[in-house]
C-alpha positions, 0 to 999 in steps of 0.5 A: 664316503662315495664307496660307502654311499654306493654300498649302502645304496646296494644294501638298501635295495637288497634289504628292501626292494629285491627278492634276492635280498639275502644273497645281495646283503651277504655280498655287500657285508663281505665287501665291508668286512662286516657281519650281515647283522652289522651291515644291516645295522649300518644300512639302517642307521645310514638311511635314517640319517640320509633317507634321500639315498633310498629315493636316489636308489629307487630313481636309478632303478626306475631309470635303468628299467625304463631304458631296458624296456625302451631298448626292448621295444626298439628291437621288436619294432626293428625286427617286426616292422613289416607286421607293425607298419605294413600289414594288410590286416590293418586299416590305413587312414590318412595318406596311404602313401605317406612317408611316416606311419603312425600306428595306434593300438586302441579299444572302443571302450577306452575313454582316452582313445575317444579323447585322442580321436580329434587329435589323431584326425587333426594329425592326418588332416594337417600332415599329408606325410602321415599314414595312420595304421589302426590296430584293433586291441580289445582289452576292456571286456566282451563288448570291446571284443564284439566291437573289434570283431564287427569293425574288422568284418565291416571291411568286407562291406567297405565301411570300416572307417565309417564304422570305426568313427561312429563307434569311437564317437558313441557315448557310454559303454559299447556293448553288443547291442550298441555295436549292432545299433551303430552298425545298422545306423551307418547302413551295414548289412547286419546279417552279413556282418555277423556272418563275417565276424565268425570268419577265422581270419577275424580271430587270427587278426585279434590274436596277432594284435594281442601277441604284438602288443605283448611283445612290445610291452603294451599293457593299455590303450591307447598306445602309439608307435611312430617309427621306433618310438613307443608312446603309451597313453594319450600324448595329444596333438602336440605330442603326436606331431612333435614325434612325427617332426622328430622322425622327419628331422632325423632324416625319415623313418628307420622302420616305419 
């Protein structure tokens, strides 16, 4: 019965979930000594009687894929740790000398990023071991790109952090007009800002961040990296602080 159940699970996946259905069904049929048609009928009848098997197969496949994704991200983090945690291209907030780096990929038009801002600020205010590494990752349209370019350029006027916070706290969609409106409100020289935005280094940093996100499998914002753990979405203050505490309990950073 156990073997039959395993074969049926494989058959269910092969017939309904995988692109290589034909070849897998043939292999499974050969293992049972049945023709493909007989095997298909057996699988259908079994699933009608035991539909929970299909759920188990899907859950097992999902678990296997997530484990593979996690391992892949750990390998990227380990091999590219300097780029991720210690790049001079990124702004660092919190304690620059902190023992644990928390990296955030974000977009100025991301509602979840804005919602996470108080949690991130609470984390760096409450734990002096944390250094926050900001990765500009504009993926939500032209306004986001303009905002990211302006933020990077604002470093030349020593106003990145003020500009970053002002943009993140700006309600509504951040478009080109709003970017420069906010920039003016915090005292940035708009002429210099626009000139600095066209510096090839700005485009290089954004391209570098996009390539890094792709390598890590990051498809949305926000996304956090705490040592070797990739956390997609907005985990809240408790989620962030728990991840930091886990690194401390494990003896400190392996990569960060």
